[in-house]
N, C-alpha and C positions, 0 to 999 in steps of 0.2 A: 822935282825931284821927291819932295815930303810928300806932296798930293798924290804922286804914284805910287809911294810906300803904303800911304793910307789904304788907298785901293784894291793894292795888292794883299795888304792884310784882310781887308774887308771880305774880298773873294776869296782868300784862302779858309777864313770861317763860316763863309755860306758853304763851302764846299764840303768842310768838316760837319756839317751840321746836317746837311744834305745827305752825305753818306751813311751819318748813323741813322737818318730816319730809312734810308731806303737798300740796305747792304743786306739787313739780314730779312727783308722781307720773304714772305712762302715758306716758311719753315720756322725751326726751333732752332736759335742759335748753338753752334758749335762750340763755340766759348762766350762768356755773359761777358760784355763789356762795360756794365754798370756794375755789378757785384764783386764783392771780394771775394769771393769763392772761388774765382780761377786763378788767384794769384798763391792759394795755399798748396802746401807742398804736401804729398803722398807721403808718410811714414810708415809703412808696416813693421811690424817688429813680432819677433820670436818669441820663445817663453822668457828667454834670459834679457827682454828689452831689447834688445841690437837689431840693427837694421839686417833683415835676411832676403827679402826679396830684391830682385833684379830692377824693378821699376824704383826702389828707393835708392839705389847706390849713385843716379844723376837724377836726382829730383829736378823737375820741371813745374812753371808755375802752371803747365796745363795738367797735369796729370790728375789732379782730383777730379776736374771735370769730365777728362775721359774715362775715367774708372766708373763715374757714376751715369754717362751717359751710353756706353760699351756695351751691349747686350753681353758680346764675345768675351770682351776682358772679365768681365763678373762673373760669367758661367765659368771660365779657367780658374779664377780663384777661387771659387767654391769646390773644387774638385778636391778629392780627398783618396788618399793614398790607399789600400785594398792591404799592402803590408801590416802583418802584427807587428806593433812597436817592439823592439827589443829584440826581432827574431834576428835567425839567419840569412832571412832574406833583406831585414832592416840594416843589418852589420853590410852587407854585401852593396845595398842602395846607397849607404851614407858615404861609404868609400868610393866607390865609383863617381858618384857625383862631385866629391869635396876635389875630385882631380880632374873636373871637368874643364874642358878649355873654354867652354859656353861661344863658340863661336856664334853662334844663333842671338846671344844676349847682346853683344856689340850691334848687331844688324836693328835688333829692337831699340837700343839707347839711341841708333842714329834716326829711326823712323819717327819715336819722339820728339825728338829736337828737330825736325821737320816737321811734323804735327804743333809745334809750338810756333815755329815762324809760321807756318800757315794759318795759326789762329789768328795773325796779325794782318790780314793780307788787306783786311778792309779799310786798314789806316793809309794817308796819303803819302808818296814815296817823294823824296828828294835826291837830287842829285846834279853834278856841276854841268854845264852846255860852253862849250869853247868851240867858236867860229872865226874862219877867216873872211871879212868880206871881198866884193871885188876892187877895192882899194888897198887891199894889204894890210888893212886894221886889223888886231884881233880882238872878237867881243867875248868878252866872259859873263856868265849868268850863271843862277841858281835857280833851277826849275823845280817847281811842286807841282805833280800829278797827282790830281784823286779822281776814280771811278766813279761816275755817278749812275750808270745802266751799264752792265754788261753780259745780261740776259743769263744771269748766273754764274758766270766762269767763277770769281773767288769762291762762292759759295760751294761750287764743285771741286774746287781744289783745297778748300778745308774739309770737305766730307772724303775726298781721295787720302789725304794725309792721316786722317783718322782710321781709315779703311787700311790705310797701309801698316799704321800701328798695331792693329788687330791681326794683320796675315801675321807679320813678324811677331807676335806674341803668340801664336799659335806654332809655328815654326821652332821656338823654343820651347814650346810644350811638347811638340814631337820628337825634338832631338833629346830633350831631358828623358821622357819614356823610353825612347830606341836605346838610351845608353845603359839604362836601369836595366830593361830587357836583355842586352847583349850581354851585361855582368852577371844577370841570372841562368843566364843559358849556360855561361863556362862554368857559372859555380854548380849547376847542375850536371854539366857534363863530367866534371872532375867527382862528382858525388855518386854517379852511374858508375864509372870507370874503377871508384873504390869499390864499390859494393860487387859488381860483376867479378873483379878481381879476387875477393875474399871467397865467391863462390867458388872461382876457379882455383884456388888454392886449396881450399875443400876437398874438392873432385880428385885434385892430385894425389894429395896423400891417402883417398879411398884406391884411387887406381895405382899407386905404388903399392900397397898392401897387397892387391890383384896382384900386381907384378911378382911379387916376393912368391906369392901362394903358387903361381902358374910355373915360374921358374923354378921351383922347388918340386914339382908334378912334371916336370919335362926332364928334370935331371934323374928322378926315380924311373924313369919311362911309363910315365899313367898319360901324359897329355902329350901332344904334339906340338913341334916347334913352332908351326905355324900360327898358334893359340897367341904365343908369348910375343911373337911379332905385331900380330894384330894389337894387342896389348899397351906395345913401347910404341908405336904407332901415336896412337890415342894419347900416353903419355908426351909424346913429343908435340902434338897439338895444342894439349892443355897447357903446356909452358910456352908456348908463341901466343895462347891468348893470355895468359899471366902478362906477359912482357907488353903485348899490344896493351891491356889495359892500364898498366903503370906508365908506359907512354902516354896515354890518351890522357891521362888524369895528370900527370906533369905538366905537359903543353897548356891542358886549360886552367891550369892555375897560374902558370907562368904569365899567359895572357891575362889571364886577371887581374893580378897583379900589378903588371904594365898598366893596366888604365884606373889601377885604385890608389889612392894616397896612403894606404898601410898594407904592409903584407895580410892576405888572408886565407893563408894555410893552413890552421887552424880552426877555423869557423866550420862547425857542422852542425848539422840540422834540418828538415825538410819542414815545410808548411803546405797545408791545402787553406788555398786563396777562396772567401766567401765570394765571390765573383758570380755575375749572370750577364744577359745580354742587356739589361735594363741598369745597367750601374750607373752611367754616363752616356751620354751624345758622343759618336766616334770622331775622333779626332779629324779625320776627312771630310767629315760633314761641317763641323766647325770653320774649318779651314774655305770649303765651299763658299759658305756663308760669306766670309771676311771677304774674300774674292769677289763676290755677286756684285756686295758694295763697291766694293773699288773700280769694278768694272763699270757699274752704275755711273756712277761719281766720276770715270774717267770719258764716260759716252756725254754726259753733262759739260765737259770741257769741250770737248771734240764739238757740240752742237754748239756751243757758246761761241767757238772759234769760226762759225761759217757766218755769224749774223753780227749786225754793225752794232757799237757801244756807242753812248756818251763820256767823254772824258772834259773834266776841268781843270786848266793847267795856269799857272800861275808863274811869272819871271820876276826874280829879282836883280838888279844889275843894271848895266847899260839896255836901254831899251824896255825896260820894266814894263809889265803888262799882265792883261788876265784876258781868259776866255773859253768858254766852251769850244769842244773838237767832236765830230762824229766820224766814226771810221771802223774799220776792222777789215774780214774779208770780204774780196770782191764776190758780186754774185756771177755765177755762168751758168751755163744750160746743165751742169752735171750738179747743183746743189741740191736741188730737190731729192736725187738720189742717193746723194752723202748723206743728208737729214734721215731719210727713210732706213740707211746702212747702220747709221748711229742708234735709231731706236730696236730695231734689228738685234743689235749687241745687247743691249737691255735685257730683250726677251732669252738671248742665249744664255745670259748670265744666270737667268733662272730657271732654266732645263739644266744648266749643269748642277745644280744644289739638287733639283730633283734626283737626277743620276744618280751624285755621289749617295742620295741617300738610298738609293736603290742597292747600289753597289755595298755599301757599309752594311744595309740591312742582311742581305745574301751572306756577306762575310761573319756577320754577329751569328746569323743560324747555323751556318756550317762549323762556326768554333764551336758554340753551343752544345749542338749535337756529336760533336767530335771529342769534347770533355765528356757528355753523358754515355758515348758508346766507349772511349776509353776506358771509364770507368766502370762499366758494367764486364768490358772484355778483362780487366785486371781482377775482378772479382772471380770469375769467371776461371782463370790463371790459378789462383790462388786455391780455387776449389779441387783443379786438376792437379795442382803440384802436390795437394793432401795425398789425392788418390794415389800417383806415382809414389808417395814414402809409404805408403800403406802398403803398394805392391812389391817394392825394393823387401822392404820388414817381412814380409809373407816368402819373398824369393830367399833371403839369408836363411831364415830358419828351415827351409824347406834345404838348403844346401848345407846347411851344418847337421840336418839328419842325414844326409848323404841323398836325397832326390833331386838335387840339381846340380849341373856342371858351373865350373867358376865361371863361364863366358854366358851363362844364362843369367848370372848375376851381376856382371858388369853389362850386360847389353839393358837390364831395366836400371841400373843405376846410372847409366849414359844418357836414358830418358827423363830421368828423375831431375838429372842435374840440365838438361835442355828445358823442363818444365819450369826449375828456377830461374834459369836465364832471361826465358820469355815473360815470368809473372814481373821479373824488375824491368824490362825493357817497357812494358806496357804501365808500370806503375811513373815511370820518369816522365813518359808520353804524355800520362793524364797532367803532370805537373807541368810540365812547358806548355801544353795548348791551355792549362789556366791562367800563366802568364802573358801567353800572346793575347788571350783575351781580355787580360787588363791592359796590355798595351795599345790593343786598337781603340779602348775608350779612355786611353788617359790616366789612368788612374792607378799609375805606380808610384806616382810623387806626389806630396800635397799642392795643390795648386800656388797658395801663397807661399810655400816655401822656394817655390821654381822662379 
């Protein structure tokens, strides 16, 4: 038994050394097994020195290596928010993110732990074996199993776990930017409703003045009753518009407060975002890159599963021993076709990235064009509003001089009010497009703060 134990120990040492030599051939190792850097913990800190990043809340020994080797995560961490610091937008963003349930962060933590586990898959596995022989005796053994050659399966598992972390990180970035965009959308809806409501109330006061004049003219027999009915109908429509604006504003603020950590009723102010189509790589393209690497890693695992491998096993206990085993999937008439399909999956992953790039470029060009066009239209609307105001002033002067009827002035004032409403709508549409452009590129929040 002593000699058997020595043999087992010698075989185990040989197996471990062989795995250390062969386990990482063919590429840069995902986790260095010799340097101490792989055991360091990532601790990103904010301005106050406290940990603020999701990657630091449950640190693993694999984080530093992962961050250094992952182009995707490095790019996500380098993104900077286009929201002006201390602005109303920034206050809304901070409030809605403070109340974020961050379900995507949980998946990221799980993926990081899976990656840490996969980074150690080159080590031998140890487990019990209990069997019952034909004589009714129970045989217990400890089995040590070490992969010597597996056609790159273990390496593919490590690559898959790494890519899985990258996909989870992109998901967290998308979730965060979507939440900020939703909060800003509600804030802009409330602000637009308040501004439109203020315009309607101004119009209401003017129309009430015209109603008073027309009622006096009807009472004196100068004007027809039908004109008074028309003005009163317009007053009813304006009052209904005011009520609708108030309801829209209240609903938007209530929904915004429901997703924020603190009430945002008193937040005021609008911002023009300094954003262009070249601000950052769209998150859809970043996700496609990460999913491509994951698909390639999965294809590598699938390919290795179709080919035989070499394992070394040692047993300690009754009937101790050691040896090499060659095994794996059985060959069949469809093996060649399966291997070709796996290679085709790698090509398909690359084509999906190209398609994501094309779709993202189309979206960016459309949004950039819409931002430019809406800004131009808003400028034109301001000019048309100014012209309508000049016409209104001229008609009022002519009315006071007795050369215009009341209904003439009412019609011109109604045109002026419509021009004001159109100007406000275009202004807020331009602001929403800026937010959408920033959301697509994932720059509504700092990457290292996500």
